[in-house]
C-alpha positions, -999 to +999 in steps of 0.1 A: -315+266-871-339+296-878-365+283-857-340+282-825-330+316-840-365+326-836-368+305-797-339+323-788-347+359-796-380+358-787-396+377-751-398+349-723-429+335-707-430+335-669-418+301-667-385+306-687-385+342-667-390+334-632-395+293-628-370+279-653-337+301-638-344+289-598-349+257-609-319+251-624-300+276-595-314+255-569-302+220-591-266+237-596-264+233-564-265+196-561-237+186-538-221+165-564-226+187-591-210+216-573-178+192-566-176+190-605-177+223-606-149+228-580-130+205-597-131+212-635-141+254-632-104+262-616-081+245-647-099+276-662-072+308-681-073+341-697-103+353-708-135+333-703-168+334-718-194+314-698-225+305-719-256+303-700-238+320-672-272+319-648-271+332-612-237+333-615-228+305-591-194+293-613-181+328-607-167+321-573-146+286-589-124+306-611-090+312-600-065+342-604-049+330-632-083+342-655-084+381-666-121+382-673-148+362-678-180+372-704-210+361-687-242+357-714-273+340-706-302+341-725-330+332-695-316+363-683-309+391-702-305+419-678-286+398-655-252+421-643-236+395-628 
């Protein structure tokens, strides 16, 4: 567990900061994954903590019943989404 904590707090290297987030974003745009997100995310209610918010692709699927979405992403610490 201590090793994970140290890795998570270390400064992201080029691959983790620039390449990996774009690859994940592209993979998450897959039609099958998008269909699953469109099916499950609208079931959310109240306050939501989205761990791994990334580029915010899930945000469009949250229904009005969601009061707040708190997004956390270790690979994009300066994201304002």
